[in-house]
Backbone as ProteinMPNN parsed JSONL, in Angstrom:
{"seq_chain_A": "MAEAGKRPFWMHQIVEYILGGALVASGMQSVTPLVPAVLGGLIMLNAALTKGALGAFRAYDRRLHRTFDIVIIGLSLVAVGQPWLEVDAGTRIIILAITTVQIVVFFGSSYAERQRKVAPAPGTGDAGKTGDRSTDLGRSAGRIAGSGVNAVRKLIKTDEPS", "coords_chain_A": {"N_chain_A": [[-237.916, -231.401, 59.14], [-236.246, -233.555, 56.702], [-237.95, -235.247, 54.024], [-238.094, -238.75, 53.538], [-235.531, -240.047, 51.662], [-235.113, -237.805, 50.225], [-233.429, -234.713, 49.231], [-232.057, -232.186, 51.334], [-233.434, -228.793, 51.731], [-231.586, -226.719, 51.46], [-229.712, -227.64, 49.768], [-231.056, -227.714, 47.422], [-231.578, -224.933, 47.081], [-228.857, -224.062, 46.565], [-228.204, -225.32, 44.097], [-230.166, -224.108, 42.6], [-229.176, -221.549, 42.793], [-226.773, -221.994, 41.256], [-227.582, -222.856, 38.815], [-229.278, -220.822, 37.836], [-227.379, -218.861, 37.639], [-225.607, -219.931, 35.591], [-227.549, -219.883, 33.493], [-227.78, -217.027, 33.219], [-225.085, -216.346, 32.646], [-224.75, -217.767, 30.325], [-226.583, -216.543, 28.839], [-225.494, -213.959, 28.581], [-223.427, -214.471, 26.832], [-224.65, -215.036, 24.624], [-226.068, -214.331, 21.402], [-228.639, -213.372, 21.367], [-229.518, -212.402, 24.391], [-231.833, -212.008, 26.12], [-233.876, -213.864, 26.867], [-232.608, -216.278, 28.23], [-231.201, -214.849, 30.161], [-233.332, -213.573, 31.652], [-234.739, -215.874, 32.441], [-232.694, -217.123, 34.149], [-232.39, -215.077, 35.945], [-234.892, -215.048, 37.123], [-234.925, -217.851, 38.296], [-232.947, -217.553, 40.267], [-233.781, -215.429, 41.799], [-236.077, -216.522, 42.942], [-234.78, -218.414, 44.523], [-233.525, -216.747, 46.263], [-235.503, -215.352, 47.616], [-236.826, -217.081, 49.151], [-237.744, -218.72, 52.327], [-235.19, -220.131, 53.787], [-232.166, -221.88, 54.435], [-230.201, -220.809, 52.725], [-231.587, -218.501, 51.809], [-231.674, -215.123, 50.727], [-233.452, -212.879, 51.195], [-235.689, -214.055, 52.367], [-238.667, -213.858, 52.003], [-240.837, -215.56, 51.474], [-242.603, -218.718, 52.141], [-241.728, -222.297, 51.654], [-243.6, -223.779, 50.457], [-244.843, -221.964, 48.661], [-242.556, -221.465, 47.154], [-242.263, -223.762, 46.007], [-244.407, -223.828, 44.151], [-243.75, -221.722, 42.504], [-241.458, -222.816, 41.373], [-242.537, -224.675, 39.776], [-243.946, -223.019, 38.03], [-241.655, -221.638, 36.809], [-240.351, -223.634, 35.614], [-242.26, -224.38, 33.674], [-242.352, -221.92, 32.24], [-239.768, -222.044, 31.333], [-239.775, -224.241, 29.563], [-241.723, -223.349, 27.72], [-240.184, -221.201, 26.659], [-238.149, -222.49, 25.325], [-239.488, -223.604, 23.164], [-240.839, -221.558, 22.011], [-241.905, -219.192, 19.339], [-241.785, -216.415, 19.124], [-239.805, -214.703, 20.492], [-236.497, -214.093, 19.615], [-234.148, -216.743, 19.796], [-231.028, -218.082, 19.783], [-230.079, -221.411, 18.61], [-228.193, -222.862, 19.95], [-228.431, -221.732, 22.613], [-231.086, -222.392, 23.136], [-230.728, -225.272, 23.562], [-229.114, -225.294, 25.747], [-230.844, -224.058, 27.723], [-232.879, -225.894, 27.727], [-231.395, -228.111, 28.742], [-230.677, -227.086, 31.21], [-233.217, -226.802, 32.257], [-234.097, -229.47, 32.413], [-232.36, -230.404, 34.422], [-233.273, -228.892, 36.439], [-235.875, -229.814, 36.826], [-235.334, -232.563, 37.804], [-234.311, -231.783, 40.1], [-236.274, -230.642, 41.222], [-238.098, -232.829, 41.774], [-236.439, -234.352, 43.327], [-236.145, -233.098, 45.876], [-236.802, -232.005, 49.231], [-239.433, -230.196, 50.485], [-240.205, -229.638, 52.963], [-240.933, -227.851, 55.795], [-238.507, -226.536, 58.241], [-238.394, -227.83, 61.477], [-238.534, -226.07, 64.376], [-236.69, -226.46, 67.334], [-237.833, -226.097, 70.556], [-236.435, -224.504, 73.107], [-236.303, -225.381, 76.588], [-237.768, -223.226, 79.081], [-235.81, -221.266, 81.282], [-235.162, -222.6, 84.436], [-237.068, -224.448, 84.536], [-238.094, -227.828, 84.213], [-236.491, -230.986, 85.334], [-236.418, -230.68, 88.475], [-235.475, -227.993, 88.549], [-233.177, -228.22, 87.079], [-231.58, -227.552, 84.087], [-229.946, -228.708, 82.2], [-227.818, -227.41, 81.344], [-224.655, -226.717, 82.138], [-223.415, -224.342, 82.949], [-225.529, -222.66, 83.454], [-226.798, -223.988, 85.755], [-224.614, -223.918, 87.638], [-224.462, -221.139, 87.949], [-226.935, -220.671, 89.006], [-226.942, -222.214, 91.437], [-224.78, -220.896, 92.678], [-225.913, -218.323, 93.106], [-228.042, -219.075, 94.864], [-226.455, -219.916, 97.138], [-225.213, -217.621, 97.796], [-227.428, -215.861, 98.277], [-228.549, -217.154, 100.57], [-226.345, -216.807, 102.323], [-226.657, -214.19, 102.678], [-229.072, -213.826, 103.842], [-228.698, -215.219, 106.136], [-226.981, -213.374, 107.451], [-228.402, -211.116, 107.579], [-230.435, -212.16, 109.472], [-228.899, -212.565, 111.597], [-228.126, -210.028, 112.204], [-230.485, -208.8, 112.779], [-231.264, -210.133, 115.11], [-229.265, -209.329, 117.14], [-229.768, -206.717, 117.503], [-230.834, -204.26, 119.773], [-233.837, -204.269, 121.632]], "CA_chain_A": [[-236.988, -232.616, 58.747], [-236.172, -233.798, 55.265], [-238.617, -236.243, 53.754], [-237.232, -239.879, 53.417], [-234.93, -240.185, 50.286], [-235.207, -236.376, 49.398], [-232.44, -233.913, 49.711], [-232.491, -231.074, 52.111], [-233.724, -227.72, 50.959], [-230.464, -225.971, 51.299], [-229.074, -228.276, 48.602], [-232.045, -227.272, 46.351], [-231.182, -223.558, 46.822], [-227.497, -224.112, 45.976], [-228.413, -225.797, 42.693], [-230.947, -223.024, 41.812], [-228.257, -220.373, 42.336], [-225.795, -222.394, 40.252], [-228.446, -223.011, 37.506], [-229.601, -219.489, 37.497], [-226.194, -218.141, 37.373], [-225.306, -220.503, 34.515], [-228.381, -219.311, 32.53], [-227.513, -215.652, 33.047], [-223.837, -216.362, 31.96], [-225.015, -218.29, 28.952], [-227.301, -215.354, 28.033], [-224.39, -212.848, 28.205], [-222.542, -214.895, 25.802], [-225.324, -215.314, 23.434], [-226.423, -213.124, 20.518], [-229.951, -212.963, 22.046], [-229.374, -212.674, 25.826], [-232.874, -211.632, 26.919], [-234.599, -215.115, 27.31], [-231.955, -217.072, 29.21], [-230.954, -214.035, 31.346], [-234.546, -213.43, 32.467], [-235.072, -217.134, 33.212], [-231.824, -217.188, 35.083], [-232.705, -214.286, 37.137], [-236.106, -215.841, 37.975], [-234.422, -218.97, 39.257], [-232.054, -217.003, 41.402], [-234.642, -214.487, 42.598], [-236.765, -217.525, 43.584], [-234.037, -219.091, 45.684], [-233.146, -215.796, 47.293], [-236.682, -214.895, 48.25], [-237.552, -218.257, 50.081], [-237.25, -218.771, 53.655], [-234.398, -221.244, 53.801], [-230.813, -221.603, 54.935], [-229.572, -219.896, 51.932], [-232.372, -217.475, 51.27], [-231.212, -213.841, 51.044], [-234.422, -212.089, 51.768], [-236.76, -214.825, 53.105], [-239.975, -213.376, 51.799], [-241.984, -216.444, 51.473], [-242.22, -220.182, 52.564], [-241.199, -223.271, 50.701], [-244.706, -224.111, 49.631], [-244.902, -221.02, 47.59], [-241.319, -221.582, 46.34], [-242.544, -224.98, 45.071], [-245.257, -223.371, 43.1], [-242.979, -220.784, 41.616], [-240.595, -223.802, 40.693], [-243.346, -225.259, 38.652], [-244.133, -221.89, 37.033], [-240.532, -221.299, 36.228], [-240.019, -224.805, 34.83], [-243.243, -224.18, 32.51], [-241.793, -220.759, 31.433], [-238.51, -222.485, 30.55], [-240.255, -225.082, 28.377], [-242.277, -222.515, 26.614], [-239.058, -220.36, 26.015], [-237.354, -223.47, 24.426], [-240.158, -223.817, 21.785], [-241.644, -220.313, 21.472], [-241.198, -218.669, 18.008], [-241.845, -215.08, 19.036], [-238.542, -214.032, 20.668], [-235.391, -214.926, 18.892], [-233.332, -217.291, 20.682], [-230.427, -219.058, 18.86], [-230.139, -222.885, 18.587], [-227.316, -223.38, 21.159], [-229.0, -221.197, 23.801], [-232.21, -223.275, 23.366], [-230.31, -226.395, 24.048], [-228.617, -224.812, 27.305], [-232.128, -223.614, 28.516], [-233.522, -227.175, 27.849], [-230.537, -228.922, 29.621], [-230.869, -226.592, 32.658], [-234.675, -227.118, 32.732], [-234.015, -230.879, 32.696], [-231.57, -230.563, 35.737], [-234.105, -228.304, 37.303], [-236.906, -230.916, 37.029], [-234.765, -233.595, 38.548], [-233.983, -231.184, 41.55], [-237.648, -230.48, 41.873], [-238.637, -234.063, 42.327], [-235.636, -234.876, 44.469], [-235.85, -232.097, 46.95], [-237.711, -231.862, 50.346], [-239.885, -228.788, 50.642], [-240.766, -229.711, 54.384], [-240.413, -226.634, 56.649], [-237.697, -227.024, 59.281], [-239.059, -227.729, 62.654], [-237.674, -225.475, 65.316], [-236.623, -226.953, 68.571], [-238.154, -225.211, 71.525], [-235.655, -224.788, 74.288], [-237.168, -225.137, 77.892], [-237.603, -221.893, 79.774], [-234.781, -221.408, 82.224], [-235.78, -222.723, 85.714], [-238.112, -225.509, 84.298], [-237.429, -229.18, 83.862], [-236.273, -231.797, 86.531], [-236.017, -229.94, 89.803], [-234.667, -226.705, 88.089], [-231.953, -228.507, 86.108], [-231.756, -227.313, 82.638], [-228.903, -229.545, 81.555], [-226.838, -226.596, 80.869], [-223.857, -226.621, 83.373], [-223.17, -222.917, 83.381], [-226.761, -222.023, 84.065], [-227.108, -224.658, 86.892], [-223.701, -223.466, 88.391], [-224.794, -219.927, 88.25], [-228.104, -220.854, 89.946], [-226.331, -222.603, 92.664], [-224.1, -219.783, 93.328], [-226.901, -217.359, 93.541], [-228.734, -219.555, 95.935], [-225.56, -219.863, 98.142], [-224.971, -216.122, 97.986], [-228.67, -215.384, 98.862], [-228.663, -217.965, 101.81], [-225.629, -216.188, 103.141], [-227.091, -212.773, 102.889], [-230.231, -213.93, 104.583], [-228.285, -215.584, 107.519], [-226.435, -212.31, 107.967], [-229.473, -210.434, 108.041], [-231.062, -212.705, 110.589], [-227.989, -212.341, 112.715], [-228.06, -208.588, 112.548], [-231.803, -208.59, 113.5], [-231.262, -210.788, 116.456], [-228.281, -208.628, 117.857], [-230.351, -205.287, 117.763], [-231.467, -204.14, 121.143], [-235.204, -203.919, 121.349]], "C_chain_A": [[-237.395, -233.065, 57.379], [-237.098, -235.159, 55.119], [-237.613, -237.448, 53.395], [-236.708, -239.88, 51.88], [-234.956, -238.837, 49.555], [-233.978, -235.599, 50.175], [-232.859, -232.704, 50.382], [-232.63, -229.813, 51.178], [-232.583, -226.782, 50.642], [-229.715, -226.365, 49.933], [-229.801, -227.634, 47.35], [-231.778, -225.771, 46.059], [-229.741, -223.41, 46.124], [-227.746, -224.376, 44.481], [-229.274, -224.721, 42.122], [-229.976, -221.837, 41.585], [-227.317, -220.817, 41.229], [-226.501, -222.432, 38.913], [-228.794, -221.729, 36.812], [-228.447, -218.656, 36.894], [-225.61, -218.743, 35.935], [-226.23, -219.907, 33.196], [-227.995, -217.87, 32.205], [-226.085, -215.564, 32.227], [-223.946, -216.789, 30.547], [-225.788, -217.114, 28.083], [-226.366, -214.118, 27.595], [-223.563, -213.215, 27.222], [-223.245, -215.088, 24.582], [-225.584, -214.081, 22.68], [-227.657, -212.52, 21.099], [-230.025, -213.359, 23.53], [-230.653, -212.521, 26.694], [-233.524, -212.825, 27.535], [-233.848, -215.767, 28.349], [-231.539, -216.073, 30.362], [-232.097, -213.727, 32.303], [-234.876, -214.777, 33.258], [-233.991, -217.304, 34.278], [-232.049, -216.417, 36.265], [-233.872, -214.659, 37.905], [-235.78, -216.965, 38.838], [-233.774, -218.461, 40.404], [-232.893, -216.274, 42.372], [-235.493, -215.47, 43.467], [-236.039, -218.169, 44.72], [-233.73, -218.104, 46.798], [-234.226, -215.284, 48.158], [-237.4, -215.887, 49.298], [-236.723, -218.401, 51.302], [-236.515, -220.272, 53.763], [-233.024, -220.92, 54.297], [-230.047, -220.759, 54.081], [-230.25, -218.847, 51.306], [-231.812, -216.163, 51.724], [-232.269, -213.055, 51.733], [-235.517, -212.761, 52.553], [-238.177, -214.181, 53.195], [-241.14, -214.376, 51.87], [-241.641, -217.813, 51.83], [-241.905, -221.088, 51.348], [-242.318, -223.746, 49.877], [-244.945, -223.233, 48.454], [-243.718, -221.083, 46.717], [-241.685, -222.769, 45.384], [-243.363, -224.696, 43.931], [-244.602, -222.535, 42.084], [-241.856, -221.787, 40.889], [-241.356, -224.443, 39.537], [-243.577, -224.194, 37.565], [-242.866, -221.596, 36.192], [-240.012, -222.345, 35.268], [-240.882, -224.804, 33.446], [-242.752, -222.943, 31.684], [-240.496, -221.075, 30.673], [-238.935, -223.396, 29.386], [-240.711, -224.341, 27.374], [-241.174, -221.741, 25.929], [-238.381, -221.224, 25.126], [-238.099, -223.423, 23.058], [-240.853, -222.592, 21.232], [-240.946, -219.752, 20.216], [-241.046, -217.126, 18.175], [-240.75, -214.316, 19.459], [-237.465, -214.869, 20.172], [-234.546, -215.424, 19.89], [-232.401, -218.313, 19.826], [-230.434, -220.576, 19.358], [-229.413, -223.382, 19.892], [-227.835, -222.813, 22.532], [-230.31, -221.993, 24.126], [-231.827, -224.578, 23.919], [-229.822, -226.147, 25.465], [-229.886, -224.814, 28.151], [-232.774, -225.206, 28.605], [-232.684, -228.042, 28.793], [-230.796, -228.394, 31.144], [-232.305, -226.798, 33.085], [-234.627, -228.571, 33.099], [-233.506, -231.081, 34.123], [-232.685, -229.979, 36.768], [-235.421, -229.217, 37.612], [-236.51, -231.925, 38.0], [-234.685, -233.111, 40.048], [-235.151, -230.958, 42.169], [-238.091, -231.807, 42.516], [-237.631, -234.631, 43.368], [-235.425, -234.127, 45.785], [-236.992, -232.248, 47.946], [-238.209, -230.489, 50.544], [-240.349, -228.768, 52.057], [-240.152, -228.542, 55.198], [-239.598, -227.281, 57.743], [-238.413, -226.767, 60.588], [-238.119, -227.113, 63.738], [-237.86, -226.198, 66.548], [-236.901, -225.923, 69.655], [-237.421, -225.507, 72.758], [-236.525, -224.495, 75.574], [-236.694, -223.85, 78.463], [-236.686, -222.155, 80.98], [-235.552, -221.608, 83.796], [-236.778, -223.828, 85.57], [-237.413, -226.699, 84.215], [-237.388, -229.962, 85.298], [-235.584, -230.956, 87.551], [-235.08, -228.705, 89.57], [-233.498, -226.977, 87.207], [-232.347, -228.355, 84.682], [-230.76, -228.232, 81.735], [-227.722, -228.743, 81.149], [-225.816, -226.291, 82.059], [-223.662, -225.171, 83.822], [-224.451, -222.275, 83.98], [-226.935, -222.678, 85.385], [-225.999, -224.113, 87.96], [-224.073, -222.029, 88.876], [-226.087, -219.865, 89.305], [-227.781, -221.209, 91.34], [-225.635, -221.615, 93.462], [-224.985, -218.714, 93.862], [-227.585, -217.838, 94.623], [-227.862, -219.598, 97.218], [-225.404, -218.418, 98.716], [-226.24, -215.625, 98.717], [-228.901, -215.971, 100.251], [-227.623, -217.182, 102.711], [-226.103, -214.791, 103.629], [-228.3, -212.813, 103.97], [-229.835, -214.27, 106.1], [-227.609, -214.383, 108.074], [-227.515, -211.307, 108.38], [-230.268, -210.807, 109.302], [-230.166, -212.386, 111.839], [-228.023, -210.865, 113.226], [-229.375, -208.137, 113.313], [-231.777, -209.143, 115.048], [-230.31, -210.017, 117.501], [-228.714, -207.119, 118.186], [-231.092, -205.391, 119.012], [-232.982, -203.798, 120.82], [-235.697, -202.89, 122.337]], "O_chain_A": [[-238.543, -233.009, 56.937], [-237.017, -236.05, 55.965], [-236.469, -237.205, 53.012], [-237.518, -239.712, 50.968], [-234.823, -238.807, 48.332], [-233.63, -235.775, 51.343], [-233.928, -232.177, 50.073], [-232.081, -229.748, 50.078], [-232.628, -226.102, 49.617], [-229.22, -225.54, 49.166], [-229.184, -227.118, 46.419], [-231.756, -225.382, 44.891], [-229.59, -222.643, 45.173], [-227.418, -223.49, 43.693], [-228.987, -224.444, 40.957], [-229.899, -221.225, 40.519], [-227.086, -220.033, 40.309], [-225.902, -222.001, 37.927], [-228.683, -221.511, 35.606], [-228.534, -217.938, 35.898], [-225.143, -217.907, 35.161], [-225.733, -219.552, 32.127], [-227.89, -217.518, 31.03], [-225.97, -214.799, 31.27], [-223.298, -216.23, 29.662], [-225.589, -216.867, 26.894], [-226.462, -213.469, 26.554], [-222.911, -212.327, 26.672], [-222.623, -215.293, 23.539], [-225.386, -212.961, 23.15], [-227.735, -211.309, 21.306], [-230.497, -214.437, 23.893], [-230.61, -212.853, 27.879], [-233.722, -212.786, 28.749], [-234.414, -215.852, 29.439], [-231.547, -216.518, 31.51], [-231.931, -213.628, 33.519], [-235.207, -214.804, 34.443], [-234.411, -217.653, 35.382], [-231.953, -216.877, 37.403], [-233.903, -214.616, 39.135], [-236.261, -217.075, 39.966], [-234.046, -218.931, 41.509], [-232.776, -216.437, 43.587], [-235.604, -215.229, 44.669], [-236.622, -218.442, 45.77], [-233.667, -218.422, 47.985], [-233.987, -214.833, 49.278], [-238.303, -215.578, 50.075], [-235.503, -218.282, 51.412], [-237.13, -221.337, 53.811], [-232.74, -219.752, 54.564], [-229.243, -219.983, 54.597], [-229.723, -218.248, 50.368], [-231.49, -216.0, 52.901], [-232.003, -212.569, 52.832], [-236.21, -212.106, 53.332], [-238.757, -214.002, 54.265], [-242.256, -214.047, 52.273], [-240.452, -218.131, 51.841], [-241.84, -220.646, 50.201], [-242.115, -224.099, 48.716], [-245.221, -223.714, 47.355], [-243.861, -220.758, 45.538], [-241.445, -222.745, 44.177], [-243.127, -225.208, 42.836], [-244.894, -222.647, 40.893], [-241.426, -221.429, 39.792], [-240.809, -224.696, 38.463], [-243.423, -224.443, 36.37], [-242.979, -221.332, 34.995], [-239.348, -222.046, 34.275], [-240.407, -225.124, 32.357], [-242.776, -223.021, 30.456], [-240.172, -220.526, 29.62], [-238.404, -223.242, 28.286], [-240.289, -224.502, 26.229], [-241.205, -221.621, 24.704], [-237.987, -220.711, 24.079], [-237.502, -223.243, 21.997], [-241.385, -222.604, 20.122], [-239.731, -219.796, 20.027], [-240.248, -216.544, 17.441], [-240.598, -213.233, 18.893], [-237.453, -216.097, 20.255], [-234.183, -214.691, 20.81], [-232.922, -219.261, 19.238], [-230.807, -220.84, 20.501], [-229.92, -224.14, 20.719], [-227.628, -223.484, 23.543], [-230.59, -222.231, 25.301], [-232.58, -225.05, 24.77], [-230.224, -226.919, 26.336], [-229.968, -225.499, 29.171], [-233.138, -225.59, 29.717], [-233.296, -228.699, 29.636], [-231.064, -229.139, 32.086], [-232.54, -226.962, 34.282], [-235.159, -228.876, 34.166], [-234.103, -231.802, 34.923], [-232.934, -230.577, 37.815], [-235.884, -229.211, 38.752], [-237.239, -232.171, 38.96], [-234.926, -233.833, 41.015], [-235.266, -231.011, 43.394], [-238.419, -231.844, 43.702], [-238.068, -235.377, 44.244], [-234.631, -234.507, 46.646], [-238.094, -232.601, 47.525], [-237.376, -229.613, 50.776], [-240.959, -227.744, 52.364], [-238.936, -228.355, 55.217], [-239.889, -228.401, 58.161], [-238.962, -225.69, 60.82], [-237.022, -227.625, 63.959], [-238.985, -226.564, 66.89], [-236.213, -224.902, 69.664], [-237.642, -226.521, 73.42], [-237.318, -223.555, 75.631], [-235.539, -223.43, 78.388], [-236.808, -223.197, 81.623], [-236.403, -220.817, 84.205], [-237.363, -224.137, 86.608], [-236.184, -226.678, 84.146], [-238.11, -229.638, 86.241], [-234.407, -230.6, 87.49], [-234.101, -228.459, 90.275], [-232.895, -226.06, 86.648], [-233.299, -228.947, 84.174], [-230.977, -228.352, 80.529], [-226.727, -229.283, 80.666], [-226.242, -225.569, 82.96], [-223.754, -224.874, 85.013], [-224.391, -221.457, 84.897], [-227.254, -221.891, 86.277], [-226.399, -223.862, 89.096], [-224.004, -221.746, 90.073], [-226.146, -219.089, 90.258], [-228.262, -220.607, 92.3], [-225.806, -221.465, 94.672], [-224.8, -218.252, 94.988], [-227.8, -216.989, 95.488], [-228.397, -219.355, 98.299], [-225.466, -218.142, 99.914], [-226.083, -214.983, 99.756], [-229.453, -215.25, 101.083], [-228.005, -216.894, 103.846], [-225.947, -214.365, 104.773], [-228.441, -211.938, 104.824], [-230.41, -213.795, 107.08], [-227.645, -214.329, 109.304], [-227.462, -210.74, 109.471], [-230.705, -209.953, 110.074], [-230.632, -212.012, 112.915], [-227.963, -210.549, 114.414], [-229.39, -207.322, 114.236], [-232.264, -208.528, 115.997], [-230.605, -210.097, 118.693], [-228.106, -206.425, 119.001], [-231.819, -206.335, 119.319], [-233.283, -203.118, 119.839], [-236.848, -202.462, 122.26]]}, "name": "protein", "num_of_chains": 1, "seq": "MAEAGKRPFWMHQIVEYILGGALVASGMQSVTPLVPAVLGGLIMLNAALTKGALGAFRAYDRRLHRTFDIVIIGLSLVAVGQPWLEVDAGTRIIILAITTVQIVVFFGSSYAERQRKVAPAPGTGDAGKTGDRSTDLGRSAGRIAGSGVNAVRKLIKTDEPS"}
């Protein structure tokens, strides 16, 4: 269940796919595409590998995703100010803007794992009632048929000469 005032994790994943795609697209239009394309790919890969509603591969849980979010935000901030790899000024501004949105999404998202509802086993509950009408109807029909078969068997056994 989502924490109070926080957005559900599937929204977080949608935003990451959009932000990552925007960075990759911005890199492809840039004279120096390496840095924004790699950062965008990392953002989308992080969203795709996380166990969540929109995770493509579901390799790790949300706690690890949160850690990777912090690492990717840090890498993005380093990429904006680093002098080693050439990145044009317009691309640096786009990376900074997307990183700012990512920080807002990071603090506004719930990373809580979704609790699965455990369905009661068939035949348990109040006097065998599961609350599922089709199951209850099938169970009743089976009991009626079984009672009829048992009655016929008793009738046949009593009619046999000894």
